[in-house]
N, C-alpha and C positions, 0 to 999 in steps of 0.2 A: 648256742645256736640262735641265729636271728630269727625274727617274725617271718621275714621273707624265705628263709630257709626251711623254717618249719611247714609254711605253706607249701612250698615245692614239694617238700617230702610227702606231705599228706595228700596231694593231688592224686586222683585216680586210684587211691587205696580203696580195698573192698570194705564193707560195712558188715560187722559181724554181730549176731545175736545169739543168745543162749536161751534154750527150751526151759520153761519153768517145770516141765515134768522130771527134770533132772534136779530140781530145787525143792522137792516136796518135804525136807525137813526145814525148810526157811519159810517165815512168814514172808510175803510178798513185799510188805513194807521194808523188810531187811534185804530181800534178794536184789530190788532194783538198785539201790545205792551201790551194793556190792558189784554188780555187774558194770555200773558206770565207773566205779573206782578202778575196776580191772581193764578198763579201757574198751568195753563193748559198746557198739553204737545203737544197740537195741535189745528187745526182749522178744522171745516168741511165747506168748502167753497162751498156755494150754487152759482153756476155761474147765474147771474142775471143782470138786468139793473143797479142795485145798486152797486154790488160788482163784478168787472172783467166780463163785458159784453162779452159773447163769440163771439158776432158778431161785436164787435168794429173793426176798421181797425188795431188798435194796440194791439189787444187782447194778442198775443204771446209775444210782448214786455212787457206787463204788467205782464203776467205770469211769465217771467223771473225775474222781479223786486220783485214779490210776493215771488217767491221762495227764492231769495236772503235774503229778509227780514226775512223770516220764519227760514232760517239757522242761521242768525244772532241771532235770540230770541229762537232758540231750538224748534220750532214747526213742528210738523209733519202735513200732510195735506191729508184730504178725500175730493174727489169732489163730490158734490151732483148736480143732474141734475132737481130737482122738482120744479124750479122756476114756479111761476102760469101763468104769461102771457107772456114769453119770445117768444114763436113762435106764437101766437094769441093774440093781446091785446084785444079782445072781448070774448074770451071763454078761461076759466080756464083750465089748462093743456093740451089744445089741440093744435095740432093733436098727437096722440099717435101712438103706434105700434099696436093698435087695432081699429083705425079709419077706417071706411068702405072705404074712398077714398085711393087708391094706392098712389096718390101724396102727401096726408097728411103722410100716414106711411113712404113714402121715405124722408119726410123732418124731421121726428123725428130721423130715423135712421142716416141721415146726421148729425144732431146736436149732437146725442150720439157719433158719430165717431169723431166729433170735440171736444167734452169734453173729449174724451180719449186722443187726441193729446194734449189738454191743460194739461191734468193730467201727461203726460209724462214730460212735461216742469217743472210742478209744483213739481215733485218729488213724486206724491202722492201715499198712500198706497192702495187705493182703489177708484174706481168709482162706485157710486150707482145710480140704476135707477129702475123704476117700470114700471108695465104693462099698467096701464090706465083703464078707465072704458068704456065698450063697450056701445054704444049709444042705445037707444030703436029702436028695429027692427033689430039690428045686431045679427045674429045667433052666439052663444057662441063657438060653435064647429069652425066655420069660423074664430072667432076672436082668438081662441087658435092657430089655424094653422098659422095666420099672425104673431102673437107674437113669436111663436116658430121659424118661419122662420127669423124674424127680429133679434132675440137673437143669433140664429146661424151665421147670417151674420155678427154681431158684433163681436162675439167670433172668427169667421174665420180672420176678418180683424185686431182685437186688442187683441185677446187671447195671453196668453204666455208672455206678457210684465211684467214689474216690479210690476204693480199694480194689484190688484184683480178686476175682473168684477163681480160686486154684484148686485144681483136682490133682491128688497125689496117687501115682501108681504105688500100690504095696504088694510086695511078693505074696502069693497065695490068695489075693482078693481078686474080684471080677476084673477090675482094671488093675493089670499086674506090672505092666511096662509101658514104656513111651509109644510103642506102636498101639497098645491098647488106648491109651489116651488120645492119640492122633484120630483113631476111629471114633472115639467119643466126641471130640471137637468138631468133627465134620457133621455130627448129627446134633449137636448141641453148641451152637455159636454162643460167644460171650464168655467162654471160660478160658483160663490160662493153666499152665503146668506147673504144679508144685513138684519140682525135681528134687528127690533124695537122691543124691549122687551114690551113697553107699548101696542103695537097692539096685542099681546098675550091675553090681558084681554078683548080686543073688539070682536076678532074673532079667531078661531082656538081651537084645541084640547089640546094645552099644556099650562101649567102655564109658565110664563117668564122663571123662572130658569129651569124648565123642558125642554124647547125648547133650551135653553143654552147648557144643558148636552147632548140632544139628537142630536142636529146638530153641536156639537162644532168642529168637524173635518172639517166643511164646511164653517165655518164663515169668511166673507171677512170683515165686518164691523158690529159693533153693536151699537145701540142707547139706551139710557134710558131717562125716563121721568116719570112723575106722569100721571096716566090716570086711569078713573073710568070704571068699568066693564060695556061692551056694548056701551060705549060712546067714540067716536073718537074726543077726545080733549086733546091736549098737555097740561099738568099742570106741575106746580112746582113739583120737586122730592118728597117733603114732602106731598103731596096732592094725593088722588086718592087711588087705590087698589092694586098697585104693591107693592110687598115685596122687597124693594131695597136692604137691606142688603143680602137677599137670591140670588138675581141676581148677585151681585157683587161677593159673595162667589162662585157661580157657575162659573163665568168667571175666577176667580183665580183657582179653581180646575182644570178648563180646560187648564190652562197656556195660557190664551188668551193674547197675547202681541201687538195687533193692537189698534188702537184708540178706545175708548169708548166714543161715542159723544152724545150730549145732544141738543135736539131741542125743544126750546121753541119760535116757529114761531109767536106768538100772544102776545109777550111781549117785543118786540123791545123798546116800550116807556119807559120800566123800566129795560132796561138791564143794567144800571148803578147799579141797585141793585140786579139783578137775576144772573149776572156773578159771582160776589165773593159769593153770598148766595148759589148758586148751588155747587160750588166746595167745600165749607165747609160742606155742606150736604152729598156730595159725599165721602169725607173723613171721616166724622163720621160714615157713614152707612158701609164703607170698614173696619172700626175698630171695628164693632159691632160684 
């Protein structure tokens, strides 16, 4: 194949990234070249105790090293902030911006600001974050106010930078679907949508490809995976009820040029199989 033919073949193709929460048995220094060798265009870097602990004394030096390595390998970066026990080793995903404790909410906001500072060093395309789950007894209207205030504060301090501030609707969380995101965006200008297309078959009014088309102009980052209708369980791309070719076709029709990330957080033990298998599935589906 000539260089011109290669150029024409590659033009308009989607750019794929793999989330490091599915590479927890790999050192980041090993994971990055593995992804590049398999043909990924980027990495969705979940800041965590395993990969680039944001609270490590040398976190910013590490970030500079990661950026340099990604530049060498031709990898883009999305920063993910959903580590399970980073802020509290005994409570998953706590505290959040909807935690009843003002001190807890302040800790989450401080962490998100730190993640944004690291994202700038990393040259990231987007920083993705979610609302959290209001605990029993927490008034949802109060939680909505806390979250809106937190998002506004983050946008005020970190909006307008080179990366997108992207809020991800998560099944069961305060911001659960795309319509919840739209309500938030009306109250907190400066945010984009982190659309996990698998979540659309769990909750919300839109099929995954419909969500892409409807919110195309607001997309900051997009994730794909297999998922069964009504069940929040990240599956390999060729399992579940998501019409992957339709999703990828919608992204191409929307001229989406940011990273499309894959999150298989429960498959770190077989990442050596899932990383190459997944991009082969993506390329096959994209050509369908």
